[in-house]
C-alpha positions as CSV (number, residue, x, y, z in Angstrom):
1,M,-20.0,1.2,30.6
2,T,-17.1,1.9,28.0
3,E,-16.2,5.6,27.9
4,Y,-16.6,7.8,24.9
5,I,-13.5,9.8,23.9
6,P,-14.6,12.4,21.3
7,S,-12.3,13.3,18.4
8,P,-9.4,15.9,19.1
9,R,-10.3,17.5,15.7
10,D,-13.1,20.1,16.4
11,W,-14.9,19.7,13.1
12,V,-15.1,15.9,13.7
13,R,-16.4,16.3,17.1
14,E,-18.9,19.0,16.3
15,Q,-20.2,17.0,13.2
16,V,-20.7,13.8,15.6
17,E,-22.5,15.9,18.2
18,L,-25.0,17.6,15.7
19,Y,-25.6,14.2,13.8
20,E,-26.5,12.3,16.9
21,G,-28.0,15.1,19.0
22,S,-30.6,15.6,16.2
23,G,-31.2,11.9,15.8
24,G,-29.6,11.9,12.3
25,A,-31.8,14.7,11.0
26,E,-28.9,17.4,10.8
27,G,-25.1,17.0,10.1
28,V,-25.6,14.3,7.6
29,T,-23.6,15.8,5.0
30,L,-19.8,16.6,4.6
31,R,-19.3,20.2,5.3
32,E,-18.8,22.0,2.1
33,T,-19.7,19.3,-0.3
34,G,-23.4,18.5,0.4
35,L,-22.5,14.8,0.0
36,P,-23.9,12.2,2.6
37,V,-22.0,11.0,5.6
38,M,-22.4,8.4,8.1
39,I,-21.1,8.0,11.7
40,V,-19.0,5.0,12.4
41,T,-18.7,4.0,15.9
42,H,-15.6,1.7,16.8
43,I,-13.5,0.8,19.8
44,G,-10.1,2.2,20.2
45,R,-7.5,-0.5,20.1
46,K,-5.2,1.3,22.7
47,T,-7.8,2.8,25.0
48,G,-10.6,0.4,24.6
49,A,-12.7,3.6,24.5
50,I,-15.8,4.3,22.0
51,R,-14.5,6.4,19.1
52,K,-16.9,7.9,16.6
53,T,-15.8,8.9,13.0
54,P,-17.8,10.6,10.3
55,L,-17.1,8.9,6.8
56,M,-18.6,9.3,3.4
57,T,-21.8,7.3,2.8
58,V,-21.0,4.6,0.2
59,K,-23.4,1.7,-0.1
60,D,-22.9,-1.6,-1.8
61,G,-26.4,-3.2,-1.4
62,D,-26.9,-3.5,2.4
63,A,-23.2,-3.2,3.0
64,Y,-21.5,0.1,3.7
65,V,-17.9,0.9,2.3
66,L,-15.5,2.5,4.4
67,V,-12.7,4.5,2.7
68,A,-9.6,5.3,4.9
69,S,-8.5,8.2,2.7
70,Q,-7.7,10.9,5.4
71,G,-7.4,13.3,2.5
72,G,-4.6,11.6,1.0
73,A,-2.4,11.9,4.0
74,P,0.9,9.8,4.2
75,K,-0.5,7.6,7.2
76,N,-3.7,5.8,7.6
77,P,-6.3,7.2,9.9
78,V,-6.2,5.7,13.3
79,W,-9.7,4.0,12.8
80,V,-8.0,1.5,10.4
81,Y,-6.1,0.1,13.3
82,N,-9.0,0.1,15.5
83,M,-11.1,-1.9,13.1
84,R,-8.4,-4.2,12.2
85,A,-8.2,-5.0,16.1
86,N,-11.9,-5.0,16.7
87,P,-14.1,-5.2,13.6
88,E,-17.4,-4.8,15.5
89,V,-18.8,-1.4,14.5
90,E,-22.1,0.4,14.7
91,I,-23.1,2.3,11.6
92,R,-25.5,5.5,11.8
93,D,-27.0,6.4,8.5
94,Q,-29.2,9.3,9.3
95,A,-31.7,7.9,11.9
96,Q,-31.0,4.2,11.0
97,V,-28.4,2.6,13.5
98,M,-27.1,-0.9,12.7
99,K,-24.5,-3.3,14.4
100,M,-22.2,-4.4,11.8
101,R,-18.9,-6.2,11.4
102,A,-16.1,-4.4,9.2
103,R,-13.6,-6.4,7.2
104,E,-10.7,-4.9,5.2
105,V,-10.9,-5.7,1.4
106,T,-7.9,-7.7,0.5
107,D,-9.2,-9.2,-2.9
108,D,-8.1,-7.0,-5.7
109,A,-11.1,-7.4,-7.9
110,E,-13.4,-6.7,-5.0
111,R,-11.3,-3.6,-4.0
112,A,-11.2,-2.4,-7.6
113,R,-15.1,-2.6,-7.8
114,L,-15.5,-0.9,-4.3
115,W,-13.0,1.8,-5.1
116,E,-14.8,2.6,-8.5
117,M,-18.1,2.8,-6.5
118,S,-16.6,5.1,-3.9
119,V,-14.9,7.4,-6.2
120,A,-18.2,7.7,-8.2
121,A,-20.0,8.6,-4.9
122,F,-17.2,10.9,-3.6
123,P,-14.9,12.0,-6.7
124,P,-12.0,13.5,-4.3
125,Y,-11.1,9.9,-3.4
126,A,-9.3,9.6,-6.8
127,E,-7.2,12.8,-6.0
128,Y,-6.4,11.7,-2.5
129,Q,-5.0,8.4,-3.8
130,A,-2.9,10.4,-6.3
131,K,-1.3,12.4,-3.3
132,T,-0.3,9.7,-1.3
133,D,2.2,6.7,-1.7
134,R,0.0,4.4,0.5
135,K,-2.8,2.2,-0.9
136,I,-5.9,3.7,0.8
137,P,-7.3,0.8,2.8
138,V,-10.9,-0.2,2.0
139,F,-13.3,-1.9,4.5
140,V,-16.8,-3.3,4.0
141,A,-19.3,-3.2,7.0
142,E,-21.8,-6.1,6.8
């Protein structure tokens, strides 16, 4: 069995515990915003361990859009490198849990469409992009 390593960030660890511990009934919104979040389970590329990350819920039909904003930080969140190395993920959207495969969006037109959709769902993404020099990675889990 693969080991689960909780996030070193208290709020992330607590949100994952509440979300999963309640079967997706609690902890399903981002702290102060009230906007919906999902839990993305992925494998650490260095540790091989299970990692869990709450991300904003942005849907494109049956697919989920994963935005690597990290609040506009100068570096990508670690999960970007994990998904590039191992794209098999599990998405928990409240009580629904699905095995999916994530792919980084490299087509400019597709990324522009998904970015616009993501900003509509979570307007701070636009401000996060303005704060950083990196082009925020966008993934689709299908």
